[in-house]
C-alpha positions in Angstrom: -2.4 168.0 50.2 -1.2 171.7 50.8 -0.6 172.1 47.1 -4.3 171.3 46.4 -5.6 173.6 49.0 -3.6 176.6 47.4 -4.6 175.5 43.7 -8.5 175.5 45.2 -8.0 178.8 46.6 -6.5 180.4 43.6 -9.1 178.9 41.5 -11.6 180.5 43.9 -10.0 183.7 43.8 -10.1 183.4 40.0 -13.7 182.7 39.9 -14.6 185.8 42.1 -12.6 188.1 40.0 -14.2 186.9 37.1 -17.8 187.3 38.6 -17.1 190.8 39.9 -15.8 191.8 36.3 -19.1 190.5 34.9 -21.2 192.1 37.3 -19.4 195.4 36.7 -20.0 195.1 33.0 -23.6 194.5 33.4 -23.9 197.5 35.7 -21.9 200.1 33.7 -24.6 200.6 30.9 -27.7 201.0 33.6 -25.7 203.6 35.4 -24.6 205.7 32.5 -26.4 208.9 32.8 -26.6 209.4 29.0 -29.4 206.5 28.6 -31.5 207.8 31.4 -31.2 211.5 30.6 -31.8 210.6 26.7 -35.5 209.3 27.7 -36.4 212.1 30.0 -38.6 214.6 28.2 -37.7 218.4 29.0 -40.6 220.0 27.5 -43.1 219.0 30.4 -45.3 221.5 32.0 -45.4 221.5 36.0 -48.2 218.6 36.6 -49.6 218.7 40.2 -52.3 216.6 41.8 -55.8 218.4 41.1 -54.9 219.9 37.9 -57.2 219.2 34.6 -54.9 218.4 32.0 -55.3 217.1 28.4 -52.7 214.0 27.4 -51.9 213.8 23.7 -51.3 210.1 23.3 -50.3 208.3 20.0 -52.4 205.3 19.5 -51.3 202.7 16.7 -54.1 201.0 14.8 -54.0 198.0 12.2 -56.1 199.5 9.3 -58.5 197.1 7.9 -57.9 194.9 4.9 -60.5 195.0 2.0 -59.3 192.5 0.1 -59.4 188.6 1.5 -55.9 187.7 0.3 -53.5 186.0 2.6 -50.2 187.8 1.1 -51.6 191.3 2.1 -50.0 193.0 4.9 -52.1 195.2 7.2 -51.2 198.9 7.6 -50.5 200.5 11.0 -51.9 203.9 11.2 -50.9 206.1 14.0 -53.2 208.9 15.4 -53.3 211.1 18.5 -56.0 210.5 21.0 -56.7 213.1 23.7 -57.6 212.1 27.4 -58.6 215.0 29.3 -59.1 214.8 33.2 -58.1 215.4 36.6 -54.8 214.2 38.1 -55.6 211.9 41.1 -52.1 211.2 41.8 -48.4 211.4 41.0 -46.0 208.4 41.6 -42.6 207.5 41.3 -40.8 211.0 41.4 -39.7 212.8 38.4 -37.5 210.2 36.7 -38.0 208.0 33.9 -40.6 205.9 35.9 -42.7 208.8 36.8 -46.4 208.3 36.5 -49.7 210.2 36.7 -53.0 208.8 37.3 -55.8 210.8 35.4 -59.6 210.2 36.0 -62.6 211.7 33.9 -66.3 210.7 33.9 -68.1 209.6 31.0 -71.6 209.2 31.0 -72.0 208.8 34.8 -69.0 206.1 34.6 -65.5 207.0 35.8 -62.5 206.1 33.9 -59.0 206.2 34.9 -55.7 206.1 33.1 -52.1 206.0 34.3 -50.0 207.4 32.1 -46.0 207.1 32.4 -45.0 210.6 32.0 -41.5 210.1 29.8 -43.2 207.6 27.6 -42.5 207.9 23.9 -46.4 207.1 23.3 -47.3 210.7 25.0 -46.9 213.3 22.6 -47.6 216.2 24.9 -49.2 217.3 28.2 -51.2 220.6 28.4 -52.4 221.8 31.8 -56.1 223.2 31.3 -56.8 224.5 34.8 -54.9 224.3 38.1 -56.6 222.8 41.0 -56.2 223.8 44.8 -55.6 220.7 46.8 -54.3 219.9 50.4 -53.7 216.2 49.8 -51.0 214.5 47.8 -53.6 211.7 46.7 -57.2 212.4 45.7 -58.5 209.0 45.7 -61.6 210.4 47.7 -62.8 211.8 44.5 -63.9 208.4 43.1 -66.6 208.2 45.5 -67.4 211.8 46.0 -70.7 213.0 44.4 -71.9 216.5 43.4 -70.4 219.6 45.4 -67.6 217.3 47.2 -66.5 216.2 44.0 -65.3 219.6 42.8 -61.9 221.3 43.6 -61.5 225.0 44.0 -59.3 226.3 40.9 -56.0 228.2 41.6 -57.8 231.3 39.8 -60.6 231.2 42.6 -58.1 231.3 45.3 -56.4 234.4 43.7 -59.9 236.2 43.2 -60.8 236.0 46.9 
């Protein structure tokens, strides 16, 4: 009976060691700094809430086939689309998962897009004009009308 208990304890120890080794193997690639650093973009400008920016995003489109044959493959065209708007929020720090929310108004309708800053589909980001704010999130601009919807720019602040 004592021998069986010792065998069970040894088997349990061997199992826990095996499980710990598997967990360590899974964590190693995630903790490597090389993977994370290779996906970070180094040429980004300093983006702050309130700035008006241009985001150059790669868009993949399928080209329309003129022929009606089944064997023809559609070609994928890649173009760059520019989205210019005001930064309402910046979230998730400065790491790989960092995002910005950009808003612009088109024909009286507000359009917001959330861009992952370090995404490979983002070609470049340009800061057009800096805005002076005292808030970290500018969600109140969604409902603001007229004069209240405008922010002072950093140039105006320097001129005063």
